[in-house]
Every structure is written in C-alpha cells, then in structure tokens.
C-alpha positions as CSV (number, residue, x, y, z in Angstrom):
1,M,29.8,-6.0,35.2
2,R,31.1,-5.1,39.0
3,V,29.9,-1.9,40.8
4,I,32.2,-0.3,42.5
5,T,31.0,2.6,45.2
6,V,33.6,5.3,45.2
7,G,32.0,7.7,47.7
8,A,28.7,8.5,49.0
9,R,27.1,9.7,45.4
10,A,29.1,8.0,42.5
11,C,30.3,4.7,41.4
12,L,32.0,2.8,38.7
13,V,30.6,0.1,36.5
14,E,33.2,-2.5,35.2
15,V,32.3,-3.8,32.1
16,G,34.3,-5.8,29.2
17,G,35.2,-3.4,26.8
18,A,35.4,0.0,25.1
19,V,31.9,-0.3,22.5
20,E,30.5,-2.0,26.0
21,A,31.2,1.3,28.3
22,A,30.1,3.6,25.5
23,S,27.0,1.1,25.1
24,L,25.8,1.4,28.6
25,A,26.7,5.0,29.0
26,A,24.0,5.5,26.2
27,W,21.4,3.1,27.7
28,L,22.3,4.9,31.1
29,R,21.6,8.5,29.7
30,T,18.1,7.7,27.9
31,S,16.8,4.7,29.6
32,G,18.2,4.9,33.3
33,P,15.6,7.9,34.9
34,D,13.0,4.9,33.5
35,H,14.1,2.8,36.3
36,G,15.2,5.2,38.6
37,L,18.5,6.2,38.2
38,A,18.9,9.7,36.8
39,P,22.8,10.1,37.7
40,D,24.2,13.4,37.1
41,E,27.0,12.5,35.0
42,V,27.6,9.6,32.6
43,V,31.8,9.0,32.1
44,P,32.0,6.0,30.1
45,A,36.1,4.9,29.6
46,A,38.0,2.0,28.3
47,T,36.7,-0.7,30.6
48,T,34.3,1.3,33.2
49,V,31.7,3.8,33.0
50,L,31.5,6.5,36.0
51,L,27.9,7.5,37.4
52,D,28.1,10.5,39.4
53,G,25.5,11.9,41.6
54,V,23.8,8.3,42.4
55,D,23.3,6.1,45.0
56,P,25.3,3.5,44.2
57,A,23.3,0.9,46.3
58,P,20.6,0.5,43.7
59,V,22.5,0.4,40.8
60,Q,23.3,-3.3,40.7
61,A,19.6,-4.0,40.6
62,V,18.8,-1.2,37.9
63,L,21.6,-3.0,35.5
64,A,19.9,-6.3,35.3
65,H,17.5,-4.4,33.0
66,W,20.2,-3.4,30.2
67,A,20.3,-5.5,27.4
68,G,23.6,-4.9,26.3
69,G,24.9,-4.4,22.8
70,P,27.1,-2.6,20.5
71,A,27.4,1.6,21.0
72,G,27.5,1.6,16.7
73,G,25.0,3.4,15.0
74,A,23.3,5.2,18.0
75,G,25.1,8.8,16.6
76,P,25.3,11.2,13.9
77,L,27.4,10.4,11.0
78,V,30.6,12.4,10.8
79,R,33.2,12.6,7.6
80,L,36.6,14.0,8.3
81,P,39.0,15.1,5.1
82,V,42.2,13.4,5.6
83,T,45.7,14.4,3.9
84,Y,47.6,10.9,4.4
85,D,50.9,12.3,5.0
86,G,52.1,11.1,8.6
87,P,55.7,10.8,9.7
88,D,54.7,7.2,10.8
89,L,52.4,6.0,7.4
90,E,55.0,3.8,6.2
91,A,55.9,2.3,9.3
92,V,52.1,1.7,9.9
93,A,52.1,-0.2,6.7
94,G,55.2,-1.8,7.8
95,H,53.4,-2.9,10.8
96,W,50.7,-4.5,8.5
97,G,52.8,-5.9,5.7
98,C,50.8,-3.8,3.1
99,S,51.5,-0.7,1.2
100,A,50.9,3.0,2.5
101,G,48.4,2.8,-0.1
102,E,46.6,0.0,1.4
103,V,46.8,1.8,5.0
104,V,44.7,4.6,3.7
105,D,42.4,2.3,1.9
106,L,41.6,0.5,5.1
107,H,41.4,3.3,7.0
108,T,39.0,5.1,4.8
109,S,36.7,1.7,4.4
110,V,35.5,1.6,7.7
111,E,33.1,3.6,9.9
112,L,34.5,4.2,13.7
113,V,32.5,4.8,16.7
114,A,33.6,7.8,19.3
115,V,33.0,5.3,22.5
116,F,35.1,7.8,25.2
117,S,36.6,11.4,25.4
118,G,40.1,11.8,27.4
119,F,43.7,13.0,26.9
120,A,42.4,16.3,26.3
121,P,39.1,18.2,25.6
122,G,38.4,16.9,22.2
123,F,40.6,13.7,22.0
124,T,37.9,10.7,21.2
125,Y,38.9,7.5,21.6
126,L,37.5,5.6,18.2
127,S,36.7,2.4,18.2
128,G,36.4,-0.6,15.1
129,L,40.2,-0.6,13.7
130,P,40.5,-4.0,12.5
131,R,44.2,-4.0,12.9
132,T,46.5,-3.3,15.7
133,V,49.4,-0.7,16.0
134,P,52.3,-0.4,18.7
135,R,52.7,2.9,20.1
136,L,56.0,4.4,19.9
137,A,58.9,4.0,22.0
138,T,59.5,7.5,22.5
139,P,57.0,10.2,22.7
140,R,57.1,13.3,20.5
141,A,57.7,16.3,22.6
142,R,54.9,17.9,20.2
143,V,52.2,16.6,17.6
144,A,50.6,18.9,15.7
145,P,46.8,19.9,16.0
146,G,44.2,17.5,13.8
147,S,46.9,14.5,13.7
148,V,45.3,11.3,12.8
149,A,46.5,8.8,14.7
150,L,46.6,4.9,16.0
151,A,47.7,3.0,18.4
152,D,46.9,-0.2,19.3
153,T,43.5,-1.0,18.2
154,W,42.2,2.9,18.3
155,C,42.5,5.6,16.2
156,G,42.1,9.3,17.4
157,I,42.8,13.5,16.2
158,Y,44.5,15.3,18.4
159,P,42.7,18.5,18.7
160,T,45.5,21.0,20.2
161,A,49.4,20.6,20.3
162,S,50.3,18.7,22.5
163,P,53.2,15.5,23.5
164,G,51.9,11.9,21.6
165,G,53.4,8.3,21.2
166,W,50.6,7.4,18.9
167,Q,51.7,6.7,15.2
168,L,50.6,9.7,13.0
169,I,49.1,8.5,9.8
170,G,47.6,12.1,8.6
171,S,46.2,15.3,9.1
172,T,42.6,17.1,9.0
173,D,41.9,20.7,9.5
174,V,38.7,20.0,10.7
175,V,38.1,21.5,14.2
176,L,37.5,19.1,17.2
177,W,37.1,21.4,20.1
178,D,35.4,25.0,20.3
179,A,34.5,25.9,23.9
180,T,31.5,28.1,21.7
181,R,30.1,25.3,19.7
182,D,27.1,23.4,21.3
183,P,28.3,20.4,22.3
184,P,31.7,21.8,22.1
185,A,33.2,18.7,21.1
186,L,32.7,17.5,17.7
187,L,33.0,13.5,18.0
188,P,30.9,12.9,21.3
189,P,30.6,9.6,22.1
190,G,28.6,7.4,19.9
191,A,29.6,9.3,16.9
192,R,29.8,7.6,13.6
193,V,33.4,8.9,12.0
194,R,34.2,7.9,8.2
195,F,37.8,9.4,6.7
196,E,38.2,10.4,3.5
197,A,41.0,10.9,1.8
198,V,41.8,14.1,0.3
199,G,45.0,16.0,-1.5
C-alpha cells in the first residue's frame, strides 16, 4: 500500500484492486476509529481509497493494523429481477463463445459484490464477474435507466438515462437511486447482488 497526501486533511491509499479497496474502506469505517483514525469520509474506488478529514501523517502506521481480506459477504444480499433482452446479449455470447442462454445462466449463477460507486448517483461497480467483455467501440448517446451492463470484469446498472459504452444484456425496473430513501443508493459498497431472470 502507498499513502499519497492530497491536502492537509486528506490522502489516497493505493491498493491492489477494487475488492481490496472495498475491504480496506469497510475496515476503516468500523475499526479505524479504534486505532485513532476517524475520517469524515471514506471513499473506495478501483485501486484507491480516499480518506477525507484526517491528518495524513499517521495513516501508514494505522494501516499496519489492517489484516486485509475480501470485502464480500459483509453487506446485505439484494436480489434484482432482470429481463435479459439487451441489444448486446448476442455480442457478449460471441465474446464468451457460448449461447445467449448460457450468458444468462452465468450472470444469474454468481454473487457479485458492490465495491464502489461512481459515474452517476446510484451507479455501482459490481465485482465478481468471472469473464471479461470489451467496452463498445463507440458509446451510445443514450442508455435507458435500468439497463444491466457489462464492461471488462465489471457489471453495473444505469440508474438514469445517460450516455454509456458498456455492453447491455438486460434491464430491470428496480430504482437504484432515490434521494428520499435512507440510504439513497440501493447498492452501497459491500452489498451482495444476485440477478434473477424474469419474463
């Protein structure tokens, strides 16, 4: 791990990957205060964790207490119904060398973990997809809300209409972001996700 100071009261911790970042963030939220580190915000990303509202100087010493480990299994299990009718379902099947039905079988057979949020409120990067998929060569100008999408080893669901370059394999009617809900995001970091085919 490498600690990078980004201000008098903030730093970035570089780690090996998104699952490690999510695990570290979860540990910092629960055990960091026990070791004298209580940041105002802990924000995991793909390979970093931002600590805002801390003195960067003691962070490296506190991190020596972290045992590491995966982030999976810590959060609630969320089951999401999906209609697998996306415009890129056949293309994903081609990339994987299987049928569209086998793509659905694989996607519904794994438990994914929400590791960090970004891009738009409610858009969560889900880790645990056992195969990779390239992004589209040309992003779409508009992706419908509820679109279930794959890119690289990630799965995500577009919470609102927006441009996007991920492969679309299906759709869900579940509301991912609701500012009146507590918490607003349906899939906060640490949540476990299972997709279920419907229709």
